[in-house]
PDB file of N, CA, C and O in Angstrom:
ATOM      1  N   MET A   1     126.355 132.438  74.373  1.00  0.00           N
ATOM      2  CA  MET A   1     125.195 132.226  75.200  1.00  0.00           C
ATOM      3  C   MET A   1     124.335 131.095  74.668  1.00  0.00           C
ATOM      4  O   MET A   1     123.815 130.297  75.448  1.00  0.00           O
ATOM      5  N   SER A   2     124.184 131.018  73.430  1.00  0.00           N
ATOM      6  CA  SER A   2     123.317 129.966  72.882  1.00  0.00           C
ATOM      7  C   SER A   2     124.163 128.914  72.172  1.00  0.00           C
ATOM      8  O   SER A   2     123.903 128.553  71.024  1.00  0.00           O
ATOM      9  N   GLU A   3     125.175 128.434  72.880  1.00  0.00           N
ATOM     10  CA  GLU A   3     126.028 127.409  72.289  1.00  0.00           C
ATOM     11  C   GLU A   3     125.298 126.068  72.308  1.00  0.00           C
ATOM     12  O   GLU A   3     124.515 125.790  73.216  1.00  0.00           O
ATOM     13  N   HIS A   4     125.555 125.263  71.322  1.00  0.00           N
ATOM     14  CA  HIS A   4     124.950 123.938  71.253  1.00  0.00           C
ATOM     15  C   HIS A   4     126.018 122.915  71.590  1.00  0.00           C
ATOM     16  O   HIS A   4     126.985 122.725  70.853  1.00  0.00           O
ATOM     17  N   HIS A   5     125.814 122.257  72.739  1.00  0.00           N
ATOM     18  CA  HIS A   5     126.768 121.257  73.176  1.00  0.00           C
ATOM     19  C   HIS A   5     126.297 119.876  72.716  1.00  0.00           C
ATOM     20  O   HIS A   5     125.115 119.542  72.808  1.00  0.00           O
ATOM     21  N   THR A   6     127.222 119.105  72.233  1.00  0.00           N
ATOM     22  CA  THR A   6     126.863 117.760  71.802  1.00  0.00           C
ATOM     23  C   THR A   6     127.489 116.698  72.705  1.00  0.00           C
ATOM     24  O   THR A   6     127.243 115.508  72.504  1.00  0.00           O
ATOM     25  N   GLY A   7     128.285 117.092  73.686  1.00  0.00           N
ATOM     26  CA  GLY A   7     128.947 116.153  74.575  1.00  0.00           C
ATOM     27  C   GLY A   7     128.029 115.709  75.701  1.00  0.00           C
ATOM     28  O   GLY A   7     126.850 116.063  75.719  1.00  0.00           O
ATOM     29  N   PRO A   8     128.558 114.941  76.635  1.00  0.00           N
ATOM     30  CA  PRO A   8     127.744 114.471  77.767  1.00  0.00           C
ATOM     31  C   PRO A   8     127.344 115.628  78.673  1.00  0.00           C
ATOM     32  O   PRO A   8     128.056 116.626  78.786  1.00  0.00           O
ATOM     33  N   VAL A   9     126.210 115.476  79.303  1.00  0.00           N
ATOM     34  CA  VAL A   9     125.704 116.533  80.172  1.00  0.00           C
ATOM     35  C   VAL A   9     126.531 116.586  81.455  1.00  0.00           C
ATOM     36  O   VAL A   9     126.903 117.670  81.903  1.00  0.00           O
ATOM     37  N   GLU A  10     126.824 115.427  82.052  1.00  0.00           N
ATOM     38  CA  GLU A  10     127.629 115.394  83.269  1.00  0.00           C
ATOM     39  C   GLU A  10     129.104 115.370  82.896  1.00  0.00           C
ATOM     40  O   GLU A  10     129.564 114.477  82.185  1.00  0.00           O
ATOM     41  N   THR A  11     129.828 116.352  83.379  1.00  0.00           N
ATOM     42  CA  THR A  11     131.244 116.417  83.046  1.00  0.00           C
ATOM     43  C   THR A  11     132.127 116.123  84.249  1.00  0.00           C
ATOM     44  O   THR A  11     133.342 115.993  84.101  1.00  0.00           O
ATOM     45  N   GLY A  12     131.538 116.015  85.442  1.00  0.00           N
ATOM     46  CA  GLY A  12     132.324 115.754  86.642  1.00  0.00           C
ATOM     47  C   GLY A  12     132.258 114.286  87.018  1.00  0.00           C
ATOM     48  O   GLY A  12     131.963 113.422  86.193  1.00  0.00           O
ATOM     49  N   ALA A  13     132.538 114.032  88.276  1.00  0.00           N
ATOM     50  CA  ALA A  13     132.468 112.672  88.788  1.00  0.00           C
ATOM     51  C   ALA A  13     131.009 112.227  88.834  1.00  0.00           C
ATOM     52  O   ALA A  13     130.121 113.062  89.008  1.00  0.00           O
ATOM     53  N   PRO A  14     130.748 110.953  88.684  1.00  0.00           N
ATOM     54  CA  PRO A  14     129.361 110.479  88.748  1.00  0.00           C
ATOM     55  C   PRO A  14     128.777 110.697  90.142  1.00  0.00           C
ATOM     56  O   PRO A  14     129.474 110.573  91.149  1.00  0.00           O
ATOM     57  N   MET A  15     127.494 111.023  90.181  1.00  0.00           N
ATOM     58  CA  MET A  15     126.838 111.300  91.464  1.00  0.00           C
ATOM     59  C   MET A  15     126.516 110.002  92.189  1.00  0.00           C
ATOM     60  O   MET A  15     126.205 108.983  91.573  1.00  0.00           O
ATOM     61  N   ASN A  16     126.599 110.065  93.494  1.00  0.00           N
ATOM     62  CA  ASN A  16     126.192 108.957  94.340  1.00  0.00           C
ATOM     63  C   ASN A  16     124.748 109.239  94.754  1.00  0.00           C
ATOM     64  O   ASN A  16     124.507 109.935  95.740  1.00  0.00           O
ATOM     65  N   TYR A  17     123.792 108.698  94.002  1.00  0.00           N
ATOM     66  CA  TYR A  17     122.393 109.043  94.213  1.00  0.00           C
ATOM     67  C   TYR A  17     121.850 108.539  95.543  1.00  0.00           C
ATOM     68  O   TYR A  17     120.958 109.167  96.113  1.00  0.00           O
ATOM     69  N   SER A  18     122.360 107.427  96.047  1.00  0.00           N
ATOM     70  CA  SER A  18     121.858 106.939  97.336  1.00  0.00           C
ATOM     71  C   SER A  18     122.253 107.900  98.455  1.00  0.00           C
ATOM     72  O   SER A  18     121.449 108.158  99.350  1.00  0.00           O
ATOM     73  N   GLU A  19     123.472 108.432  98.424  1.00  0.00           N
ATOM     74  CA  GLU A  19     123.883 109.424  99.427  1.00  0.00           C
ATOM     75  C   GLU A  19     123.104 110.727  99.273  1.00  0.00           C
ATOM     76  O   GLU A  19     122.772 111.379 100.263  1.00  0.00           O
ATOM     77  N   HIS A  20     122.820 111.095  98.052  1.00  0.00           N
ATOM     78  CA  HIS A  20     122.038 112.308  97.797  1.00  0.00           C
ATOM     79  C   HIS A  20     120.641 112.166  98.389  1.00  0.00           C
ATOM     80  O   HIS A  20     120.133 113.103  99.006  1.00  0.00           O
ATOM     81  N   GLU A  21     120.019 111.013  98.209  1.00  0.00           N
ATOM     82  CA  GLU A  21     118.681 110.788  98.748  1.00  0.00           C
ATOM     83  C   GLU A  21     118.699 110.737 100.273  1.00  0.00           C
ATOM     84  O   GLU A  21     117.770 111.232 100.911  1.00  0.00           O
ATOM     85  N   LYS A  22     119.737 110.149 100.870  1.00  0.00           N
ATOM     86  CA  LYS A  22     119.846 110.128 102.333  1.00  0.00           C
ATOM     87  C   LYS A  22     119.987 111.539 102.888  1.00  0.00           C
ATOM     88  O   LYS A  22     119.364 111.873 103.896  1.00  0.00           O
ATOM     89  N   THR A  23     120.794 112.365 102.244  1.00  0.00           N
ATOM     90  CA  THR A  23     120.977 113.747 102.689  1.00  0.00           C
ATOM     91  C   THR A  23     119.682 114.536 102.560  1.00  0.00           C
ATOM     92  O   THR A  23     119.335 115.313 103.450  1.00  0.00           O
ATOM     93  N   TYR A  24     118.973 114.344 101.469  1.00  0.00           N
ATOM     94  CA  TYR A  24     117.698 115.046 101.267  1.00  0.00           C
ATOM     95  C   TYR A  24     116.678 114.620 102.322  1.00  0.00           C
ATOM     96  O   TYR A  24     115.979 115.461 102.886  1.00  0.00           O
ATOM     97  N   ASP A  25     116.592 113.308 102.591  1.00  0.00           N
ATOM     98  CA  ASP A  25     115.659 112.828 103.607  1.00  0.00           C
ATOM     99  C   ASP A  25     116.008 113.382 104.983  1.00  0.00           C
ATOM    100  O   ASP A  25     115.117 113.750 105.750  1.00  0.00           O
ATOM    101  N   LEU A  26     117.306 113.444 105.300  1.00  0.00           N
ATOM    102  CA  LEU A  26     117.732 114.012 106.572  1.00  0.00           C
ATOM    103  C   LEU A  26     117.340 115.485 106.668  1.00  0.00           C
ATOM    104  O   LEU A  26     116.888 115.938 107.719  1.00  0.00           O
ATOM    105  N   PHE A  27     117.508 116.220 105.596  1.00  0.00           N
ATOM    106  CA  PHE A  27     117.130 117.637 105.594  1.00  0.00           C
ATOM    107  C   PHE A  27     115.625 117.805 105.785  1.00  0.00           C
ATOM    108  O   PHE A  27     115.190 118.652 106.566  1.00  0.00           O
ATOM    109  N   VAL A  28     114.831 117.005 105.079  1.00  0.00           N
ATOM    110  CA  VAL A  28     113.365 117.117 105.180  1.00  0.00           C
ATOM    111  C   VAL A  28     112.905 116.778 106.593  1.00  0.00           C
ATOM    112  O   VAL A  28     112.073 117.486 107.160  1.00  0.00           O
ATOM    113  N   HIS A  29     113.444 115.694 107.169  1.00  0.00           N
ATOM    114  CA  HIS A  29     113.051 115.334 108.527  1.00  0.00           C
ATOM    115  C   HIS A  29     113.500 116.394 109.538  1.00  0.00           C
ATOM    116  O   HIS A  29     112.761 116.712 110.470  1.00  0.00           O
ATOM    117  N   GLY A  30     114.680 116.927 109.364  1.00  0.00           N
ATOM    118  CA  GLY A  30     115.148 117.981 110.262  1.00  0.00           C
ATOM    119  C   GLY A  30     114.289 119.228 110.180  1.00  0.00           C
ATOM    120  O   GLY A  30     113.982 119.844 111.202  1.00  0.00           O
ATOM    121  N   ALA A  31     113.902 119.601 108.980  1.00  0.00           N
ATOM    122  CA  ALA A  31     113.043 120.775 108.816  1.00  0.00           C
ATOM    123  C   ALA A  31     111.661 120.531 109.415  1.00  0.00           C
ATOM    124  O   ALA A  31     111.089 121.416 110.050  1.00  0.00           O
ATOM    125  N   LYS A  32     111.129 119.326 109.210  1.00  0.00           N
ATOM    126  CA  LYS A  32     109.796 118.994 109.713  1.00  0.00           C
ATOM    127  C   LYS A  32     109.767 118.992 111.237  1.00  0.00           C
ATOM    128  O   LYS A  32     108.918 119.641 111.848  1.00  0.00           O
ATOM    129  N   TYR A  33     110.698 118.262 111.850  1.00  0.00           N
ATOM    130  CA  TYR A  33     110.696 118.171 113.302  1.00  0.00           C
ATOM    131  C   TYR A  33     111.191 119.465 113.950  1.00  0.00           C
ATOM    132  O   TYR A  33     110.736 119.816 115.038  1.00  0.00           O
ATOM    133  N   GLY A  34     112.096 120.165 113.317  1.00  0.00           N
ATOM    134  CA  GLY A  34     112.549 121.448 113.847  1.00  0.00           C
ATOM    135  C   GLY A  34     111.431 122.471 113.870  1.00  0.00           C
ATOM    136  O   GLY A  34     111.289 123.220 114.836  1.00  0.00           O
ATOM    137  N   THR A  35     110.641 122.507 112.814  1.00  0.00           N
ATOM    138  CA  THR A  35     109.494 123.416 112.777  1.00  0.00           C
ATOM    139  C   THR A  35     108.479 123.055 113.838  1.00  0.00           C
ATOM    140  O   THR A  35     107.914 123.933 114.490  1.00  0.00           O
ATOM    141  N   MET A  36     108.243 121.758 114.015  1.00  0.00           N
ATOM    142  CA  MET A  36     107.299 121.309 115.039  1.00  0.00           C
ATOM    143  C   MET A  36     107.771 121.728 116.428  1.00  0.00           C
ATOM    144  O   MET A  36     106.971 122.216 117.227  1.00  0.00           O
ATOM    145  N   ILE A  37     109.046 121.547 116.725  1.00  0.00           N
ATOM    146  CA  ILE A  37     109.581 121.924 118.039  1.00  0.00           C
ATOM    147  C   ILE A  37     109.445 123.430 118.268  1.00  0.00           C
ATOM    148  O   ILE A  37     109.072 123.853 119.362  1.00  0.00           O
ATOM    149  N   LEU A  38     109.739 124.238 117.261  1.00  0.00           N
ATOM    150  CA  LEU A  38     109.638 125.691 117.428  1.00  0.00           C
ATOM    151  C   LEU A  38     108.193 126.142 117.641  1.00  0.00           C
ATOM    152  O   LEU A  38     107.931 127.028 118.455  1.00  0.00           O
ATOM    153  N   VAL A  39     107.259 125.538 116.913  1.00  0.00           N
ATOM    154  CA  VAL A  39     105.846 125.897 117.085  1.00  0.00           C
ATOM    155  C   VAL A  39     105.363 125.488 118.473  1.00  0.00           C
ATOM    156  O   VAL A  39     104.660 126.251 119.135  1.00  0.00           O
ATOM    157  N   VAL A  40     105.733 124.298 118.914  1.00  0.00           N
ATOM    158  CA  VAL A  40     105.352 123.845 120.251  1.00  0.00           C
ATOM    159  C   VAL A  40     105.969 124.749 121.314  1.00  0.00           C
ATOM    160  O   VAL A  40     105.313 125.078 122.302  1.00  0.00           O
ATOM    161  N   LEU A  41     107.206 125.146 121.123  1.00  0.00           N
ATOM    162  CA  LEU A  41     107.859 126.047 122.072  1.00  0.00           C
ATOM    163  C   LEU A  41     107.130 127.387 122.161  1.00  0.00           C
ATOM    164  O   LEU A  41     106.926 127.913 123.255  1.00  0.00           O
ATOM    165  N   LEU A  42     106.739 127.936 121.018  1.00  0.00           N
ATOM    166  CA  LEU A  42     106.011 129.212 121.034  1.00  0.00           C
ATOM    167  C   LEU A  42     104.656 129.076 121.715  1.00  0.00           C
ATOM    168  O   LEU A  42     104.247 129.967 122.459  1.00  0.00           O
ATOM    169  N   ILE A  43     103.953 127.969 121.470  1.00  0.00           N
ATOM    170  CA  ILE A  43     102.657 127.748 122.130  1.00  0.00           C
ATOM    171  C   ILE A  43     102.852 127.615 123.637  1.00  0.00           C
ATOM    172  O   ILE A  43     102.097 128.200 124.414  1.00  0.00           O
ATOM    173  N   ALA A  44     103.860 126.850 124.055  1.00  0.00           N
ATOM    174  CA  ALA A  44     104.106 126.658 125.486  1.00  0.00           C
ATOM    175  C   ALA A  44     104.536 127.964 126.152  1.00  0.00           C
ATOM    176  O   ALA A  44     104.139 128.240 127.284  1.00  0.00           O
ATOM    177  N   MET A  45     105.341 128.768 125.463  1.00  0.00           N
ATOM    178  CA  MET A  45     105.740 130.052 126.026  1.00  0.00           C
ATOM    179  C   MET A  45     104.544 130.988 126.157  1.00  0.00           C
ATOM    180  O   MET A  45     104.422 131.703 127.151  1.00  0.00           O
ATOM    181  N   ALA A  46     103.668 130.987 125.166  1.00  0.00           N
ATOM    182  CA  ALA A  46     102.471 131.824 125.250  1.00  0.00           C
ATOM    183  C   ALA A  46     101.587 131.377 126.408  1.00  0.00           C
ATOM    184  O   ALA A  46     101.040 132.212 127.128  1.00  0.00           O
ATOM    185  N   ALA A  47     101.445 130.065 126.593  1.00  0.00           N
ATOM    186  CA  ALA A  47     100.634 129.568 127.703  1.00  0.00           C
ATOM    187  C   ALA A  47     101.286 129.901 129.037  1.00  0.00           C
ATOM    188  O   ALA A  47     100.595 130.225 130.003  1.00  0.00           O
ATOM    189  N   GLY A  48     102.599 129.825 129.095  1.00  0.00           N
ATOM    190  CA  GLY A  48     103.290 130.103 130.351  1.00  0.00           C
ATOM    191  C   GLY A  48     103.311 131.568 130.730  1.00  0.00           C
ATOM    192  O   GLY A  48     103.205 131.906 131.909  1.00  0.00           O
ATOM    193  N   PHE A  49     103.446 132.441 129.747  1.00  0.00           N
ATOM    194  CA  PHE A  49     103.568 133.869 130.043  1.00  0.00           C
ATOM    195  C   PHE A  49     102.234 134.610 130.099  1.00  0.00           C
ATOM    196  O   PHE A  49     102.083 135.550 130.880  1.00  0.00           O
ATOM    197  N   PHE A  50     101.277 134.203 129.287  1.00  0.00           N
ATOM    198  CA  PHE A  50     100.051 134.992 129.153  1.00  0.00           C
ATOM    199  C   PHE A  50      98.829 134.369 129.802  1.00  0.00           C
ATOM    200  O   PHE A  50      97.739 134.935 129.710  1.00  0.00           O
ATOM    201  N   THR A  51      98.970 133.241 130.446  1.00  0.00           N
ATOM    202  CA  THR A  51      97.848 132.629 131.164  1.00  0.00           C
ATOM    203  C   THR A  51      98.285 132.377 132.597  1.00  0.00           C
ATOM    204  O   THR A  51      99.402 132.716 132.990  1.00  0.00           O
ATOM    205  N   ALA A  52      97.405 131.788 133.360  1.00  0.00           N
ATOM    206  CA  ALA A  52      97.720 131.487 134.760  1.00  0.00           C
ATOM    207  C   ALA A  52      98.490 130.181 134.905  1.00  0.00           C
ATOM    208  O   ALA A  52      98.746 129.739 136.025  1.00  0.00           O
ATOM    209  N   ALA A  53      98.865 129.556 133.788  1.00  0.00           N
ATOM    210  CA  ALA A  53      99.566 128.269 133.857  1.00  0.00           C
ATOM    211  C   ALA A  53     100.942 128.411 134.483  1.00  0.00           C
ATOM    212  O   ALA A  53     101.373 127.523 135.219  1.00  0.00           O
ATOM    213  N   GLY A  54     101.632 129.488 134.213  1.00  0.00           N
ATOM    214  CA  GLY A  54     102.953 129.698 134.781  1.00  0.00           C
ATOM    215  C   GLY A  54     104.013 128.864 134.081  1.00  0.00           C
ATOM    216  O   GLY A  54     103.766 128.254 133.041  1.00  0.00           O
ATOM    217  N   PHE A  55     105.216 128.854 134.686  1.00  0.00           N
ATOM    218  CA  PHE A  55     106.351 128.167 134.073  1.00  0.00           C
ATOM    219  C   PHE A  55     106.123 126.665 133.984  1.00  0.00           C
ATOM    220  O   PHE A  55     106.337 126.063 132.932  1.00  0.00           O
ATOM    221  N   PHE A  56     105.692 126.063 135.079  1.00  0.00           N
ATOM    222  CA  PHE A  56     105.533 124.608 135.088  1.00  0.00           C
ATOM    223  C   PHE A  56     104.374 124.158 134.213  1.00  0.00           C
ATOM    224  O   PHE A  56     104.427 123.082 133.618  1.00  0.00           O
ATOM    225  N   GLY A  57     103.343 124.957 134.130  1.00  0.00           N
ATOM    226  CA  GLY A  57     102.243 124.641 133.221  1.00  0.00           C
ATOM    227  C   GLY A  57     102.693 124.695 131.769  1.00  0.00           C
ATOM    228  O   GLY A  57     102.309 123.850 130.961  1.00  0.00           O
ATOM    229  N   GLY A  58     103.510 125.695 131.440  1.00  0.00           N
ATOM    230  CA  GLY A  58     104.060 125.785 130.094  1.00  0.00           C
ATOM    231  C   GLY A  58     105.005 124.646 129.785  1.00  0.00           C
ATOM    232  O   GLY A  58     105.040 124.138 128.664  1.00  0.00           O
ATOM    233  N   LEU A  59     105.780 124.244 130.795  1.00  0.00           N
ATOM    234  CA  LEU A  59     106.701 123.120 130.619  1.00  0.00           C
ATOM    235  C   LEU A  59     105.948 121.818 130.382  1.00  0.00           C
ATOM    236  O   LEU A  59     106.311 121.037 129.503  1.00  0.00           O
ATOM    237  N   VAL A  60     104.908 121.585 131.160  1.00  0.00           N
ATOM    238  CA  VAL A  60     104.091 120.377 130.974  1.00  0.00           C
ATOM    239  C   VAL A  60     103.433 120.400 129.594  1.00  0.00           C
ATOM    240  O   VAL A  60     103.392 119.383 128.903  1.00  0.00           O
ATOM    241  N   LEU A  61     102.925 121.551 129.204  1.00  0.00           N
ATOM    242  CA  LEU A  61     102.306 121.670 127.881  1.00  0.00           C
ATOM    243  C   LEU A  61     103.330 121.420 126.780  1.00  0.00           C
ATOM    244  O   LEU A  61     103.011 120.791 125.771  1.00  0.00           O
ATOM    245  N   PHE A  62     104.553 121.904 126.962  1.00  0.00           N
ATOM    246  CA  PHE A  62     105.610 121.678 125.985  1.00  0.00           C
ATOM    247  C   PHE A  62     105.908 120.190 125.827  1.00  0.00           C
ATOM    248  O   PHE A  62     106.028 119.689 124.709  1.00  0.00           O
ATOM    249  N   VAL A  63     106.024 119.496 126.942  1.00  0.00           N
ATOM    250  CA  VAL A  63     106.328 118.066 126.889  1.00  0.00           C
ATOM    251  C   VAL A  63     105.189 117.290 126.232  1.00  0.00           C
ATOM    252  O   VAL A  63     105.431 116.425 125.389  1.00  0.00           O
ATOM    253  N   ILE A  64     103.963 117.592 126.609  1.00  0.00           N
ATOM    254  CA  ILE A  64     102.813 116.878 126.048  1.00  0.00           C
ATOM    255  C   ILE A  64     102.686 117.137 124.552  1.00  0.00           C
ATOM    256  O   ILE A  64     102.481 116.202 123.778  1.00  0.00           O
ATOM    257  N   LEU A  65     102.805 118.391 124.139  1.00  0.00           N
ATOM    258  CA  LEU A  65     102.679 118.706 122.712  1.00  0.00           C
ATOM    259  C   LEU A  65     103.851 118.162 121.901  1.00  0.00           C
ATOM    260  O   LEU A  65     103.676 117.792 120.740  1.00  0.00           O
ATOM    261  N   THR A  66     105.039 118.108 122.491  1.00  0.00           N
ATOM    262  CA  THR A  66     106.190 117.540 121.786  1.00  0.00           C
ATOM    263  C   THR A  66     105.999 116.050 121.552  1.00  0.00           C
ATOM    264  O   THR A  66     106.264 115.555 120.457  1.00  0.00           O
ATOM    265  N   ILE A  67     105.544 115.334 122.570  1.00  0.00           N
ATOM    266  CA  ILE A  67     105.283 113.900 122.401  1.00  0.00           C
ATOM    267  C   ILE A  67     104.189 113.676 121.373  1.00  0.00           C
ATOM    268  O   ILE A  67     104.309 112.797 120.519  1.00  0.00           O
ATOM    269  N   ALA A  68     103.122 114.464 121.447  1.00  0.00           N
ATOM    270  CA  ALA A  68     102.035 114.327 120.472  1.00  0.00           C
ATOM    271  C   ALA A  68     102.516 114.659 119.060  1.00  0.00           C
ATOM    272  O   ALA A  68     102.117 114.007 118.095  1.00  0.00           O
ATOM    273  N   GLY A  69     103.364 115.663 118.944  1.00  0.00           N
ATOM    274  CA  GLY A  69     103.886 116.021 117.625  1.00  0.00           C
ATOM    275  C   GLY A  69     104.737 114.927 117.017  1.00  0.00           C
ATOM    276  O   GLY A  69     104.613 114.631 115.829  1.00  0.00           O
ATOM    277  N   PHE A  70     105.611 114.317 117.827  1.00  0.00           N
ATOM    278  CA  PHE A  70     106.449 113.235 117.318  1.00  0.00           C
ATOM    279  C   PHE A  70     105.616 112.025 116.903  1.00  0.00           C
ATOM    280  O   PHE A  70     105.916 111.364 115.909  1.00  0.00           O
ATOM    281  N   VAL A  71     104.570 111.744 117.675  1.00  0.00           N
ATOM    282  CA  VAL A  71     103.700 110.612 117.334  1.00  0.00           C
ATOM    283  C   VAL A  71     102.937 110.894 116.047  1.00  0.00           C
ATOM    284  O   VAL A  71     102.821 110.020 115.188  1.00  0.00           O
ATOM    285  N   LEU A  72     102.421 112.101 115.912  1.00  0.00           N
ATOM    286  CA  LEU A  72     101.617 112.433 114.740  1.00  0.00           C
ATOM    287  C   LEU A  72     102.435 112.618 113.473  1.00  0.00           C
ATOM    288  O   LEU A  72     101.922 112.397 112.376  1.00  0.00           O
ATOM    289  N   LEU A  73     103.702 113.020 113.599  1.00  0.00           N
ATOM    290  CA  LEU A  73     104.522 113.243 112.410  1.00  0.00           C
ATOM    291  C   LEU A  73     105.205 111.978 111.891  1.00  0.00           C
ATOM    292  O   LEU A  73     105.803 112.008 110.816  1.00  0.00           O
ATOM    293  N   LYS A  74     105.133 110.895 112.612  1.00  0.00           N
ATOM    294  CA  LYS A  74     105.766 109.646 112.154  1.00  0.00           C
ATOM    295  C   LYS A  74     105.095 109.102 110.931  1.00  0.00           C
ATOM    296  O   LYS A  74     105.500 108.060 110.417  1.00  0.00           O
TER     297      LYS A  74
END
């Protein structure tokens, strides 16, 4: 358990750090925009089901909030 290694830390193939950073950035952007879309969808569904806005009012609200979200998250 408490062995002392004196060899190199990386024992496998060298990492491609540029690909690693691209994958991480893709994951972060996907999580950010995916969360925004889900929150906007829940708000639009609440407006459509629980107010007098109805389906088309919720749809319009979804489109407007989605565009605003994409603009603000850039």
